[in-house]
N, C-alpha and C positions, 0 to 999 in steps of 0.2 A: 616478689610478690605477684598474686594473680594477676591476669592482664585485665580485668576489668574491677573498677570500684565497687559496683553494684552486682548482686547476685545476678548469674545470665546462665541460659542455657546453652550458649555456644551454639556452633553451627558447623556444617561440614559444605563445601562449595560443591555445587551441581557440577556435573561432567561438564566440559565444554562441547557445543554442538558439534564440533570437527571432530570429536572422540579422543583426544587427547589432553593432556594436561599443559597448561598455556606456559610455555619456557621454563618446562621443569618444576613449577610452581602450583600448588592449590591451597587457596585458603581455606585455612579453618582455625576452630578455635574451640577448646574443650568445654564443658561446663565448669563453672566457678561460683564458689559460695559469696565470692568478693572479698574486700579488704577486711580486716579487723579493725578493731577499735585503735588498738595499737599502732597497726600498718598507716591507718588514716592520719593518727596524730603524728607518727614519724614523718611522713610526706609532707604534710602541714609545716611542721618545724624545720625541714632540709630546706623547703621555699622561703620560709621566713628568713633562716640563714643567709641562705642566696641573696635576697633582697636586700637586707642589711651589709651582707658584705660588698653588694655592687653599689650601693650607696655611698659606703665608706670609701671606696676607691673612687668613684666620680667625683665625690666632693673635697679629697684629699686637698691639703694645701700646696702641696705640689703644683695642682693645676691652676691655679690662682696666678699664676706667672706664664701661663700658657695659653694661648687662644687661636681659635678656629683651627685651620690646618695642621699648624704646627704643632698644637695640642694632641689631634689623632696621631700624626707622625711619631710624636714623642712616646704616646702609651703603647704604639704598636712597636717602638725600639726597646720598651722595657721589656717587652718579652721575651729578648733575645740576648739580654744581659746575661753576663757570667753568674751563676747561683740561682736563678730567677725560678720561683716554685710557687706552688699555690700557698695561701696565707694559713689554711687548715689542712692537717694532714687527714686523710679520709682512709679509714681501714675497710677496704673490701673484704667480704667474705668469699671462700672460693666456691664455685658452681656446684649445686647438686644435682643428682640424678633427674629431679623434677626441674630444672632449670633448661632441660636439651628435651627436642620433640624428636620422635622417630620419623625417618626419612624411609622411604621405599623406592 
């Protein structure tokens, strides 16, 4: 997705006063037309899915019997149980040519 939701002209950082690039990094962003309606809708859908999943996990009946610090320890322990995995599988696309910035 484009780096900005809204159309933006982008920018090229000015050269540092000392004449070099700060630690090998120079901030810049290309111009972008912003997100499409489909990208905006998908972003909103994913955030809503995340919120619903977080609420489902935090309010699960398992936690009714665990209180305070013990509940936190129990939640953290679940992450390390054999077979622990995300609730939903996410299919990630392979990066394309436009996903990489030229470095020089």
